[in-house]
Rosetta silent file (secondary structure, phi, psi, omega in degrees, C-alpha in Angstrom):
SEQUENCE: QVQLVESGGGLVQAGGSLRPSCVVSRSIFSINYIGWYRQAPGKGRGLVAVRGVTGNTLYADSVKARFTISRYNAKNTLYLQMNSLEPEDKAMYYCAAGPGPRLVNYWGQGTQVTVSS
SCORE:     score description
SCORE:     0.000 S_00000001
   1 L     0.000  141.880 -179.989   -8.170  -14.799    9.172 S_00000001
   2 L  -131.974  128.351  172.408   -6.807  -11.274    8.707 S_00000001
   3 L  -103.747  138.266 -178.499   -8.796   -8.047    8.433 S_00000001
   4 E  -127.257  125.795 -178.096   -7.174   -5.060    6.752 S_00000001
   5 E  -125.522  115.116 -179.180   -8.632   -1.572    6.996 S_00000001
   6 E   -93.194  155.665  171.475   -7.173    1.229    4.911 S_00000001
   7 E  -159.020  169.784  172.813   -7.516    4.956    5.338 S_00000001
   8 L    98.617    4.208  172.494   -5.672    8.096    4.372 S_00000001
   9 L   -73.171 -174.794  178.658   -6.300    8.349    0.671 S_00000001
  10 E   159.297 -166.698 -179.725   -7.552   11.577   -0.827 S_00000001
  11 E  -107.729  130.519 -178.621   -7.139   14.265   -3.444 S_00000001
  12 E  -143.571  152.696  175.780   -3.767   15.931   -3.909 S_00000001
  13 E   -79.020  155.152  176.344   -2.103   18.052   -6.552 S_00000001
  14 L   -54.975  136.598 -176.663    0.711   16.669   -8.651 S_00000001
  15 L    93.041  -10.954 -179.081    3.959   16.874   -6.732 S_00000001
  16 L   -84.471 -173.305 -176.171    2.200   16.502   -3.398 S_00000001
  17 L  -132.795  153.249  171.834    2.287   13.750   -0.795 S_00000001
  18 E  -144.554  157.064  176.223   -0.073   11.354    0.935 S_00000001
  19 L  -137.855   82.807  174.954    0.407    8.648    3.527 S_00000001
  20 L   -66.503  154.658  179.291   -2.329    6.027    3.529 S_00000001
  21 E  -129.513  160.035 -179.163   -2.367    3.564    6.394 S_00000001
  22 E  -136.526  117.001  176.143   -3.592    0.019    6.902 S_00000001
  23 E   -91.746  128.615 -175.427   -4.627   -1.323   10.291 S_00000001
  24 E  -104.951  141.773 -173.020   -4.141   -5.069   10.579 S_00000001
  25 L   -77.282   -9.413  176.221   -6.281   -7.255   12.846 S_00000001
  26 L  -144.122  175.855 -175.815   -3.347   -9.235   14.195 S_00000001
  27 L   -56.321  131.519  177.519    0.381   -8.843   14.691 S_00000001
  28 H   -60.278  -28.955 -179.455    2.191   -7.865   11.516 S_00000001
  29 H   -67.546  -15.179  179.826    4.958  -10.261   12.579 S_00000001
  30 H   -88.493    0.551 -176.344    2.550  -13.166   12.069 S_00000001
  31 L  -116.385  127.702 -176.123    2.163  -12.350    8.359 S_00000001
  32 L   -61.981  -50.184 -179.465    4.873  -13.295    5.878 S_00000001
  33 E  -136.071  136.805  176.819    4.237  -10.435    3.459 S_00000001
  34 E  -140.620  141.894 -176.183    2.079   -7.363    3.736 S_00000001
  35 E  -173.926 -159.044 -174.239    1.889   -4.469    1.360 S_00000001
  36 E  -126.213  138.369  171.618    0.059   -2.296   -1.111 S_00000001
  37 E  -123.268  164.484  175.474   -1.444   -2.871   -4.519 S_00000001
  38 E  -143.065  154.621  179.386   -3.293   -0.427   -6.727 S_00000001
  39 E  -139.825  117.484  176.172   -5.865   -0.534   -9.487 S_00000001
  40 L   -89.378  157.932  179.362   -6.567    2.322  -11.858 S_00000001
  41 L   -55.482  129.120  177.786   -9.838    2.495  -13.832 S_00000001
  42 L    78.510    6.121 -178.885   -9.789    0.011  -16.683 S_00000001
  43 L  -124.010  165.491  177.487   -6.543   -1.609  -15.553 S_00000001
  44 L   -78.844  168.453  179.483   -5.564   -4.651  -13.564 S_00000001
  45 E   -84.774  129.533 -176.877   -4.473   -4.654   -9.951 S_00000001
  46 E  -131.521  155.838 -179.439   -0.706   -4.408   -9.567 S_00000001
  47 E   -67.204  136.489  172.597    1.887   -4.480   -6.830 S_00000001
  48 E  -104.991  -56.104 -179.818    3.061   -1.130   -5.478 S_00000001
  49 E  -160.797  139.908  174.894    5.193   -2.168   -2.493 S_00000001
  50 E  -133.719  155.309  179.510    5.397   -5.119   -0.128 S_00000001
  51 E  -131.351  130.676  177.946    7.344   -5.783    3.021 S_00000001
  52 E   -85.302  165.873 -177.403    8.373   -9.150    4.369 S_00000001
  53 L   -63.438  -24.756  178.561    8.392  -10.163    7.991 S_00000001
  54 L   -87.023   -0.994  178.747   12.202   -9.925    7.991 S_00000001
  55 L    99.438   -4.946  177.260   12.057   -6.353    6.719 S_00000001
  56 L   -67.745  147.782 -177.057   12.844   -7.013    3.081 S_00000001
  57 E  -129.702  154.962  176.596   10.950   -4.827    0.630 S_00000001
  58 E  -138.634  129.883 -179.333    9.892   -4.958   -3.002 S_00000001
  59 E  -122.783  149.704  168.029    8.723   -1.947   -4.994 S_00000001
  60 L   -67.103  144.727 -177.972    7.256   -1.417   -8.426 S_00000001
  61 L   -58.084  -34.040 -174.578    9.797    0.330  -10.647 S_00000001
  62 L   -70.757  -15.034 -177.155    7.433    3.243  -11.219 S_00000001
  63 L  -120.403   -3.701 -168.904    7.326    4.159   -7.514 S_00000001
  64 L   -53.471  -40.428 -175.486   10.714    3.013   -6.242 S_00000001
  65 L   -88.819   -3.187 -171.888   12.241    6.472   -5.857 S_00000001
  66 L  -121.329  -27.813 -175.181    9.067    8.119   -4.542 S_00000001
  67 E  -110.109  148.712  176.696    7.195    5.731   -2.241 S_00000001
  68 E  -135.780  128.452  176.612    8.262    4.137    1.036 S_00000001
  69 E   -96.545  137.192  179.334    6.531    1.274    2.826 S_00000001
  70 E  -149.785  168.316 -179.151    6.878    1.132    6.587 S_00000001
  71 E  -137.562  150.334  174.207    5.198   -0.384    9.613 S_00000001
  72 E  -116.179   95.577 -169.404    4.429    0.638   13.175 S_00000001
  73 H   -59.022  -40.078 -175.355    4.549   -2.721   14.906 S_00000001
  74 H   -64.183  -24.460  179.593    3.009   -1.637   18.206 S_00000001
  75 H  -108.682    9.824 -178.708   -0.123   -0.497   16.415 S_00000001
  76 L    47.590   47.023 -175.178   -0.197   -3.286   13.811 S_00000001
  77 E  -124.666  137.372  177.358   -0.253   -0.574   11.183 S_00000001
  78 E  -111.722  141.819 -179.796    1.297   -0.413    7.753 S_00000001
  79 E  -123.785  158.004  170.778    1.984    2.849    5.945 S_00000001
  80 E  -133.836  101.447  176.321    2.757    3.925    2.418 S_00000001
  81 E   -79.240  118.380 -176.628    4.490    7.284    2.238 S_00000001
  82 E  -116.144  114.847  179.476    3.863    8.616   -1.253 S_00000001
  83 L  -113.648  162.700  178.175    5.875   11.616   -2.380 S_00000001
  84 L    49.305   49.095 -176.245    6.101   13.476   -5.691 S_00000001
  85 L   -65.009  144.535 -178.442    2.718   12.118   -6.711 S_00000001
  86 L  -120.281  155.344  177.385    1.878   12.071  -10.392 S_00000001
  87 H   -54.266  -29.554  179.760   -1.503   11.925  -12.168 S_00000001
  88 H   -69.247  -13.409  178.104   -0.551    8.377  -13.194 S_00000001
  89 H   -82.879   -5.386  179.197   -0.614    7.374   -9.520 S_00000001
  90 L   -61.776  124.542 -177.991   -4.366    7.904   -9.391 S_00000001
  91 E  -176.372  170.772  166.391   -5.915    4.591   -8.367 S_00000001
  92 E   -86.645  128.388 -178.701   -7.651    2.635   -5.662 S_00000001
  93 E  -104.881  127.815 -176.242   -4.974    1.489   -3.242 S_00000001
  94 E  -116.113  136.844  169.153   -5.439   -1.830   -1.483 S_00000001
  95 E   -83.794  142.763 -175.435   -3.692   -3.262    1.525 S_00000001
  96 E  -144.752  151.363  179.385   -2.886   -6.939    1.067 S_00000001
  97 E  -140.920  144.754  179.898   -1.411   -9.808    3.045 S_00000001
  98 E  -175.847 -173.498 -174.288   -0.197  -13.234    2.089 S_00000001
  99 L   -81.847  -14.661 -177.878    2.520  -15.895    2.099 S_00000001
 100 E  -143.809  169.274 -175.878    4.721  -14.395   -0.609 S_00000001
 101 L   -61.629  -23.283  177.813    5.628  -11.036   -2.192 S_00000001
 102 L  -128.688   22.915  178.468    3.070  -11.535   -4.963 S_00000001
 103 E  -116.723  116.817 -173.303    0.798  -14.049   -3.237 S_00000001
 104 L  -118.580  127.925  173.658   -2.239  -12.512   -1.577 S_00000001
 105 L  -103.310  -27.303 -173.706   -4.728  -14.230    0.693 S_00000001
 106 E  -133.374  140.434  178.360   -6.371  -11.147    2.182 S_00000001
 107 E  -124.860  147.124  167.528   -7.417   -7.770    0.798 S_00000001
 108 L   -84.413 -178.322 -176.947   -8.601   -4.574    2.386 S_00000001
 109 L   -85.528  -13.751  176.328  -11.515   -2.586    0.990 S_00000001
 110 L    98.320  153.318  173.490   -9.271    0.033   -0.596 S_00000001
 111 E  -136.417  133.026 -172.916   -8.660    3.753   -0.284 S_00000001
 112 E   -83.357  133.312  173.972   -8.914    6.101   -3.243 S_00000001
 113 E  -119.002  124.588  178.673   -5.982    8.284   -4.260 S_00000001
 114 E  -123.934  130.921 -178.425   -6.604   11.017   -6.807 S_00000001
 115 E  -120.116  119.634  179.892   -3.850   13.254   -8.188 S_00000001
 116 E   -93.386  145.635 -178.306   -4.790   16.378  -10.093 S_00000001
 117 L   -91.914    0.000    0.000   -2.490   17.866  -12.710 S_00000001
């Protein structure tokens, strides 16, 4: 079992930055893939960025040049540095963990990101 607790969302103006975090209940090294998904109102939940246990990463094309996924192993914490935020990035952001880059067994409760134009 894995518990994921997100924090660090908020309201920011377009062009600004946020860095949500996800605290994981066990060692990140014990999880094959951990990352971030997002869901905007009226849309499905989609991958933003994931990181494998070996350090490999996968990003959605829409965020590749602006977002960076990273981890602080000693604190079992995952981060998503989001720069140059756009109104289209407004969504609930979920931390997720699972056996593959698009296979999720565990979800966090989400943290809201709102970008004003």
